[in-house]
C-alpha positions in Angstrom: -58.0 -13.2 48.0 -54.6 -14.9 47.3 -53.7 -17.7 49.8 -49.9 -17.5 50.4 -48.3 -20.0 52.7 -45.7 -17.4 53.8 -48.5 -15.3 55.4 -48.5 -17.8 58.3 -45.3 -17.0 60.1 -46.3 -19.1 63.1 -45.3 -22.2 61.2 -41.5 -22.5 60.8 -41.8 -25.0 57.9 -43.0 -23.2 54.7 -43.8 -26.5 53.0 -46.0 -27.6 55.9 -47.7 -24.3 56.0 -48.4 -24.5 52.2 -49.7 -28.1 52.6 -52.1 -27.0 55.4 -53.5 -24.2 53.3 -53.7 -26.5 50.3 -55.8 -29.1 52.1 -58.0 -26.4 53.7 -58.7 -24.3 50.6 -57.6 -26.3 47.5 -54.9 -23.8 46.5 -51.8 -22.2 48.0 -48.8 -20.1 46.8 -45.3 -20.4 48.1 -43.2 -17.3 47.8 -39.8 -17.5 46.1 -38.1 -16.8 49.4 -39.9 -19.6 51.2 -39.4 -22.1 48.3 -35.7 -21.2 48.0 -35.3 -21.7 51.8 -37.1 -25.0 51.6 -34.9 -26.2 48.8 -31.7 -25.1 50.4 -30.3 -23.6 47.2 -28.8 -20.2 46.2 -28.9 -17.9 43.2 -26.4 -19.9 41.3 -28.6 -23.0 41.4 -31.6 -21.0 40.1 -29.5 -19.5 37.3 -28.2 -22.9 36.2 -31.7 -24.3 36.4 -33.2 -21.5 34.2 -30.7 -22.2 31.4 -32.6 -25.5 30.7 -35.4 -23.4 29.2 -33.0 -22.3 26.4 -33.0 -26.0 25.2 -36.7 -26.7 24.8 -38.3 -27.9 21.6 -41.3 -26.6 19.6 -44.7 -27.8 20.7 -46.4 -28.7 17.4 -49.8 -29.2 19.0 -49.8 -25.6 20.4 -48.6 -24.3 17.0 -51.8 -25.7 15.4 -53.7 -23.3 17.6 -51.4 -20.3 16.8 -49.6 -20.5 20.1 -45.8 -20.0 20.2 -44.8 -22.5 22.8 -41.7 -24.6 23.5 -41.6 -27.5 25.9 -40.2 -30.9 26.9 -41.7 -33.8 28.9 -40.5 -36.2 31.6 -42.3 -38.9 33.5 -41.2 -40.3 36.9 -42.5 -42.6 39.6 -42.0 -41.3 43.2 -42.1 -43.9 46.0 -41.2 -42.8 49.5 -38.0 -40.7 49.2 -36.9 -42.2 45.9 -37.8 -41.6 42.3 -37.1 -43.4 39.0 -37.4 -42.1 35.5 -39.9 -43.9 33.2 -39.2 -44.4 29.5 -40.3 -41.6 27.2 -43.8 -42.2 26.0 -46.8 -40.3 24.6 -48.5 -37.9 27.0 -52.2 -38.5 27.5 -54.7 -36.9 29.9 -58.0 -38.3 31.3 -61.2 -37.6 29.4 -62.6 -35.3 32.1 -59.6 -33.0 32.1 -58.2 -31.0 29.1 -61.0 -30.4 26.6 -58.7 -29.7 23.7 -57.1 -33.2 23.7 -59.7 -35.7 24.7 -58.6 -39.1 23.5 -55.5 -37.7 21.9 -51.9 -38.8 22.7 -49.3 -36.2 22.3 -45.6 -36.9 21.6 -43.1 -34.4 23.1 -39.3 -34.3 23.1 -38.0 -35.8 26.4 -36.2 -33.8 29.1 -32.5 -33.4 28.4 -30.2 -35.5 30.6 -28.9 -32.4 32.2 -32.5 -31.3 33.1 -33.6 -34.7 34.3 -30.5 -35.0 36.6 -30.5 -31.4 37.9 -30.3 -31.5 41.7 -32.8 -28.6 42.0 -35.4 -30.6 40.1 -34.9 -33.5 42.4 -35.2 -31.3 45.5 -38.3 -29.6 44.0 -40.0 -33.0 43.5 -39.3 -33.8 47.1 -41.0 -30.6 48.2 -44.0 -31.4 46.0 -44.2 -34.9 47.3 -44.8 -33.5 50.8 -47.7 -31.4 49.4 -49.1 -34.3 47.5 -48.9 -36.5 50.7 -51.1 -34.0 52.5 -53.8 -34.6 49.8 -53.6 -38.4 49.5 -51.9 -41.3 51.3 -50.5 -42.9 48.2 -47.7 -45.6 48.2 -46.6 -44.4 44.7 -47.0 -41.3 42.6 -47.0 -40.8 38.9 -45.1 -37.6 38.4 -45.1 -35.7 35.1 -42.7 -32.8 34.4 -43.5 -30.1 31.8 -41.1 -27.2 31.3 -42.8 -24.5 29.1 -41.8 -21.3 27.4 -44.6 -19.3 25.9 -43.7 -16.3 23.6 -45.7 -13.5 22.1 -44.9 -10.7 19.7 -46.6 -7.4 19.1 -50.1 -7.7 17.9 -50.7 -11.2 19.2 -51.3 -12.8 22.6 -49.2 -15.6 24.0 -51.6 -18.1 25.6 -50.1 -20.2 28.4 -53.3 -22.2 28.6 -55.0 -22.2 25.2 -57.6 -24.7 26.6 -58.9 -22.1 29.0 -60.3 -23.1 32.4 -59.4 -26.8 33.0 -58.1 -29.4 35.2 -55.2 -31.8 34.5 -56.8 -35.0 35.8 -54.3 -35.5 38.6 -54.1 -35.1 42.4 -51.6 -32.2 42.8 -50.9 -29.7 40.1 -48.1 -27.1 40.5 -46.7 -24.2 38.5 -43.3 -22.8 39.2 -42.3 -19.5 37.6 -38.8 -19.7 36.3 -38.6 -16.5 34.4 -40.5 -13.6 32.7 -39.1 -11.2 30.2 -40.8 -8.1 28.6 -44.2 -9.6 29.5 -47.6 -8.2 30.6 -50.4 -10.5 31.7 -50.0 -14.1 32.6 -52.4 -14.0 35.5 -53.2 -17.3 37.1 -56.7 -18.0 38.3 -58.1 -20.9 40.3 -61.8 -21.6 41.0 -63.7 -24.4 42.6 -65.8 -26.8 40.5 -68.8 -24.6 40.8 -66.9 -21.6 39.3 -66.4 -19.7 42.6 -63.0 -17.9 42.5 -60.4 -19.1 44.9 -57.3 -17.2 43.7 -56.0 -14.7 41.2 -52.3 -14.0 41.2 -49.6 -13.0 38.7 -46.5 -15.1 39.3 -43.9 -12.4 38.7 -40.9 -13.4 40.9 -38.9 -16.4 39.7 -39.2 -19.2 42.2 -42.8 -18.5 43.1 -44.8 -21.8 43.3 -48.5 -22.2 42.8 -50.1 -25.4 44.2 -53.6 -26.7 43.5 -55.7 -29.7 44.5 -56.6 -30.7 40.9 -59.5 -32.9 42.1 -61.5 -30.0 43.4 -60.3 -27.0 41.4 -60.0 -25.6 37.9 -57.2 -23.3 36.7 -56.4 -21.0 33.9 -53.7 -18.4 32.9 -54.4 -15.2 31.0 -52.4 -14.4 27.8 -49.2 -12.5 27.8 -48.1 -9.7 25.5 -45.0 -7.5 25.1 -44.3 -4.5 27.2 -41.9 -3.3 24.5 -43.4 -4.2 21.1 -39.9 -4.3 19.5 -39.1 -7.5 21.4 -41.1 -10.6 22.2 -42.7 -11.3 25.5 -41.6 -14.5 27.2 -42.9 -16.6 30.2 -41.0 -19.7 31.5 -42.7 -22.0 33.9 -42.3 -25.6 35.1 -45.5 -27.5 35.6 -45.2 -30.7 37.7 -48.2 -33.0 38.5 -48.6 -35.8 41.0 -51.2 -38.5 40.5 -51.7 -41.5 42.8 -50.9 -44.8 41.1 
């Protein structure tokens, strides 16, 4: 079963509906329509936002695993309705999270100024802050922003999550589909800590947002491969996490 906030049409606020489902089950999906309505943006804003994925940098750590992945990284503090950018620094995850990088700091290229200042990103962080507040009453949040582009050519699988089933060591983890091109696969799966499935869903419409309570769930994404083997497959996502400070 796939929990989708938009299924509950008795709630006029899609963000509130998603937050309610998130607290009840540990996972929720906001449809592209509901997220777009909540952000108050149009097609032009999404088109502009998607262009940032054409200016990502190679991920050398994924390359060591044979994964074709581009990315950047930004770190913010969210307090109330205001946020501030933190200086660029190495990215590290808690020991009980990503099994591939225990005790290893990773240095990534920072978000471009245009990306960091994009109004859609700021609005999206506001929506996610509402979801995070439903999970924990924190005065401040450590917010990490990761745009990814995973690619795959004929005869190889593009692995969005080479670490397999994992958690990020945060409170709220979110994955926003920004674009897919010539791609099969890329199915998201979420389970509880005992391995019981909670959700399986392929994010195929840009603007679809997956939310997870990272403290009580694990998540994974299946590989992608080309539909047309003469061209690469491509999957663009934005992962944003909130951790109480």
